[in-house]
C-alpha positions in Angstrom: 17.3 145.3 111.1 17.3 149.1 110.5 15.3 150.3 107.5 16.8 153.5 106.1 16.2 152.6 102.4 13.7 150.4 100.6 14.3 146.9 101.7 14.5 144.0 99.3 14.1 140.4 100.5 16.3 138.3 98.2 15.8 134.5 98.0 18.6 132.6 96.4 20.3 129.2 96.9 23.3 130.4 94.8 25.0 132.6 97.3 28.3 132.1 99.2 27.7 130.7 102.6 28.3 127.9 105.1 26.1 125.4 103.3 26.9 126.4 99.8 29.3 124.5 97.4 32.7 126.0 96.7 31.8 126.8 93.0 28.7 128.9 93.8 28.2 131.8 91.4 29.1 135.4 92.6 26.8 137.1 90.1 23.9 137.4 92.5 26.1 138.8 95.3 27.5 141.3 92.7 24.0 142.5 91.9 23.1 142.9 95.6 26.3 144.8 96.3 25.9 146.9 93.1 22.5 148.3 94.2 23.4 148.7 97.9 23.5 152.5 97.8 19.9 152.5 96.7 18.3 149.5 98.4 18.9 147.6 101.7 18.9 143.9 101.4 18.0 140.8 103.4 19.0 137.5 101.9 17.4 134.2 102.5 19.7 131.3 101.3 17.9 127.9 101.3 20.3 125.1 100.4 18.7 121.7 99.8 20.5 118.4 100.0 19.6 114.8 99.1 21.6 113.7 102.1 19.4 113.2 105.2 20.3 116.0 107.7 18.7 118.0 110.5 17.7 121.4 109.3 20.5 123.9 110.1 20.0 127.7 110.4 22.7 130.3 110.6 22.4 134.1 110.4 25.4 136.1 109.1 24.8 139.8 109.1 21.8 140.4 106.8 21.9 136.8 105.5 19.9 133.8 106.7 21.4 130.5 105.6 19.3 127.3 105.9 20.6 123.8 105.1 17.7 121.3 104.7 17.0 117.8 103.5 14.5 118.2 100.6 15.1 115.7 97.8 11.6 115.5 96.4 10.4 119.1 96.1 9.9 118.9 92.4 8.0 115.6 92.6 5.5 116.0 95.4 3.3 119.1 95.3 3.9 121.4 98.3 6.6 119.3 99.9 8.8 122.4 99.8 6.4 124.0 102.2 7.2 121.7 105.1 9.2 124.6 106.6 7.3 127.6 108.0 9.0 130.1 105.7 7.1 133.1 107.0 8.0 132.4 110.6 11.6 131.6 109.7 12.1 134.9 107.9 10.2 137.0 110.4 11.9 135.5 113.5 15.4 134.9 112.2 16.0 137.5 109.5 13.7 140.5 109.4 13.0 141.1 113.1 9.5 142.4 112.4 10.7 144.8 109.7 8.4 144.6 106.6 10.3 144.3 103.3 9.2 146.5 100.3 9.7 143.8 97.6 10.7 140.2 97.2 13.2 139.1 94.6 13.4 135.3 93.9 16.6 134.5 91.9 15.2 131.3 90.5 11.8 130.2 89.3 11.6 126.5 90.1 12.3 126.7 93.8 13.1 130.1 95.2 10.0 131.7 93.5 7.7 129.3 95.3 8.9 130.7 98.6 9.0 134.2 97.2 5.4 133.9 96.0 4.3 132.8 99.5 6.2 135.7 101.1 5.0 138.3 98.6 1.4 137.3 99.2 1.9 137.4 103.0 3.4 140.9 103.0 1.3 142.1 100.0 4.4 143.4 98.2 5.8 143.1 94.6 7.5 139.9 93.6 10.4 140.0 91.2 11.6 136.7 89.6 14.8 136.0 87.8 14.6 133.0 85.4 17.8 131.1 85.2 18.0 128.5 82.4 20.4 126.0 83.9 18.1 124.9 86.7 14.7 126.4 85.5 14.7 124.2 82.4 15.7 121.0 84.1 13.3 118.2 83.3 12.8 117.3 87.0 11.3 120.8 87.6 8.8 120.4 84.8 6.6 117.4 85.6 3.1 117.9 84.2 1.7 118.5 87.7 4.0 121.5 88.2 3.1 123.4 85.0 0.2 125.3 86.5 2.2 126.2 89.6 5.0 127.9 87.7 2.5 129.5 85.2 0.6 131.0 88.1 3.7 132.2 89.9 5.0 133.9 86.7 1.6 135.5 86.1 1.2 136.8 89.7 4.7 138.4 89.8 5.3 142.1 89.2 8.3 141.6 86.9 10.1 138.6 85.4 13.8 139.1 84.7 15.0 136.7 82.0 18.7 136.1 82.7 18.5 133.1 80.2 16.8 134.6 77.1 17.3 131.2 75.4 15.0 129.6 78.0 11.9 131.5 77.1 10.5 129.1 74.4 11.1 126.1 76.7 9.4 127.5 79.8 6.6 129.1 77.8 5.9 125.7 76.1 6.1 123.7 79.4 4.1 126.0 81.6 1.8 127.7 79.1 2.9 131.1 80.4 2.8 133.9 77.8 5.3 136.8 78.2 4.1 140.4 78.4 5.6 143.8 78.9 6.6 142.8 82.5 9.1 140.3 81.1 12.5 141.9 80.7 15.9 140.5 79.4 18.3 141.0 82.2 22.0 140.2 81.8 24.5 139.5 84.5 27.1 142.3 84.9 30.7 142.7 85.6 31.8 144.9 88.6 33.1 148.3 87.4 36.1 148.2 89.7 37.6 145.6 87.3 39.9 147.1 84.7 39.4 146.6 81.0 41.9 147.6 78.4 42.3 147.0 74.6 46.0 147.8 74.3 47.8 146.4 77.3 48.8 143.2 75.3 49.8 142.7 71.7 46.9 141.1 69.8 47.6 137.6 68.7 45.6 136.8 65.5 43.7 133.5 65.6 44.6 133.0 69.3 41.6 131.8 71.2 41.0 131.5 75.0 38.5 129.3 76.8 37.8 130.2 80.4 35.7 128.0 82.7 35.8 125.3 85.3 37.5 122.7 83.3 36.6 120.0 85.8 33.1 120.4 84.4 34.5 119.6 80.9 31.4 117.7 79.8 28.9 120.5 80.6 31.3 123.1 79.3 31.6 121.3 75.9 35.4 121.0 76.0 35.6 117.7 74.3 33.6 118.9 71.3 35.6 122.2 71.3 38.9 120.4 71.1 37.7 118.2 68.2 36.2 121.1 66.3 39.3 123.1 67.0 41.5 120.4 65.6 39.3 120.2 62.4 39.5 124.0 62.0 43.3 124.0 62.2 43.3 122.1 58.9 42.0 125.3 57.4 43.6 127.8 59.8 47.1 126.3 60.7 48.1 129.1 63.1 45.0 128.7 65.3 45.9 128.3 69.0 43.8 127.8 72.1 44.6 128.6 75.8 42.7 126.9 78.5 42.2 128.8 81.7 40.5 127.4 84.8 40.7 124.8 87.5 41.2 121.2 86.3 41.9 118.3 88.6 43.8 115.2 87.7 40.9 113.0 86.5 39.7 115.7 84.0 43.2 116.7 83.0 44.1 113.1 82.2 41.1 112.7 79.9 41.6 116.0 78.2 45.4 115.5 77.8 44.7 112.2 76.1 42.2 113.8 73.7 44.7 116.6 73.0 47.3 114.1 72.0 44.9 112.0 69.9 44.0 115.2 68.0 47.7 116.2 67.6 47.1 119.5 69.5 50.1 119.3 71.9 51.7 122.3 70.2 48.6 124.4 69.8 46.7 124.0 73.1 48.2 125.5 76.3 47.1 125.0 79.9 47.2 128.0 82.2 45.4 126.7 85.3 43.1 128.8 87.5 43.4 132.6 87.6 41.7 135.4 89.5 39.2 137.6 87.7 41.7 140.4 87.5 44.4 138.1 86.1 42.0 136.8 83.5 41.0 140.3 82.4 44.6 141.5 82.3 45.3 138.8 79.7 42.0 138.9 77.8 42.6 141.8 75.4 45.6 139.9 73.8 43.3 137.2 72.3 41.4 137.2 69.1 38.3 135.8 70.8 36.9 134.0 73.8 35.2 130.7 73.0 33.0 128.8 75.4 30.5 126.2 74.2 28.7 125.3 77.4 25.5 123.3 77.4 22.6 124.5 79.5 24.6 127.6 80.7 22.4 130.2 82.5 24.4 133.1 81.2 28.2 132.9 81.6 29.7 136.1 83.0 32.9 135.4 81.1 31.2 136.4 77.9 30.5 139.9 79.3 34.0 140.1 80.6 35.4 139.3 77.1 33.2 141.9 75.4 34.1 144.5 77.9 37.8 143.6 77.3 37.3 144.3 73.6 37.3 140.8 72.1 34.6 138.9 70.3 32.9 135.7 71.6 32.0 132.3 70.3 29.0 130.7 72.0 26.6 127.8 71.7 23.1 128.3 70.2 20.4 127.6 72.8 22.6 128.3 75.8 24.5 131.0 77.7 24.1 134.4 76.1 22.2 133.2 73.1 19.3 135.6 72.4 20.9 138.7 73.6 21.5 141.5 71.1 25.2 141.9 72.3 25.9 138.2 71.6 24.6 138.5 68.1 26.4 141.8 67.4 29.8 140.9 68.9 29.9 137.1 68.5 29.6 134.0 66.4 27.1 131.3 67.3 27.8 127.6 67.0 24.6 125.9 65.9 25.5 122.7 67.8 28.5 120.8 69.1 29.3 118.9 65.9 32.8 119.1 64.5 31.5 120.7 61.3 29.5 123.4 63.2 32.5 124.4 65.4 34.8 124.4 62.4 32.4 126.6 60.5 32.1 129.1 63.4 35.9 129.3 63.8 36.5 129.9 60.1 33.8 132.7 60.2 35.6 134.1 63.3 38.9 134.1 61.5 37.5 136.3 58.7 35.5 138.6 60.9 37.6 139.0 64.1 39.0 142.4 63.2 35.6 143.9 62.2 34.0 142.4 65.4 36.7 143.8 67.6 36.4 147.3 66.0 32.6 147.3 66.5 33.1 146.3 70.2 35.6 149.1 70.8 33.5 151.7 69.1 30.3 150.6 71.0 32.2 150.6 74.3 33.4 154.1 73.7 29.9 155.3 73.0 28.5 153.6 76.2 26.4 151.1 74.2 27.5 148.1 76.3 27.4 149.8 79.7 24.5 147.6 80.6 27.0 144.8 81.0 28.7 146.6 83.8 27.5 146.7 87.4 26.7 150.4 87.1 24.5 149.9 84.1 22.8 146.9 85.7 22.2 148.9 88.8 20.4 151.6 86.8 18.1 149.1 85.1 17.4 147.2 88.3 16.7 150.5 90.2 14.2 151.4 87.4 12.5 148.0 87.7 12.2 148.2 91.5 11.1 151.9 91.5 8.3 150.9 89.0 7.3 148.0 91.3 7.2 150.2 94.4 4.9 152.8 92.7 2.2 150.1 92.1 
């Protein structure tokens, strides 16, 4: 591995590869690509499984993919160390090249490995805190609290992707945030096109974009019930559903749509590419997604950059970010009354919210949600770390 620029060793289980699930997030890959002109990268991808398998190792360019059987890492202290991570990385990935920093893209597994490697190389450790996994109860047994507290304390910088997760993790681990803790949103690649006038705006037309197969976690059942209730006040309210949905999930949701008398107001569109979604986005009044335990939800950023407001769930997704509060409506919970209240508020504020988004986008105030803006912030974080 040639080292022409500062080298970052990224540790993430959420990266496309031979041992990864089909639905793996692309946000981390987007980040690595977005800063590639400034930093070289080596990527360690440890994928755990509960199914007994022999450890598998595959190197693809600057990526080292490892498939391993490790079902009890959160239960038995130090069980995750049964692999010699230092030797694995040095022999199979870095080829004796010393990295300049380690970036662990999750606290409750990757950061354990990152903490070990950062100490070995005596280099800065950057940690991204992701709410979906880092707040899971199995990662916060009492005997693990001091481990995560110490890892967060020893790191150079903690990037909070899930701002909403701060109170939970602070309470469970006893860690107290400081100036080194930074809110750090996912970002949308700038090569995607965003417009506000390509489609005629349809007032009170909502869109929900997600993996509809995961309808329980995505809050779709609650959304449909709340949407049906809101239509008693806003009769012209419509909802488009975009995303993959297999037969079992589709059957359940179709039944609910019929029971709620929504056949003429809810439309299925199936899966679409990112570009197809963005080309349609500006024609809607708002994007609504009420996911539970969502780490961030890149579709919220895509909606805002496309010029439309968002409706999100309190304590999940983008809750806690200034842009969510400024350009969106928060549902306090998944009750019918809460969703109805949010949709009625949206109906009265959608034009004002849209005007604010368009004005702020023109002034550059939301550039931090693009890959260029994210790269500038990330470069600043790493440059600060390398000076220490």
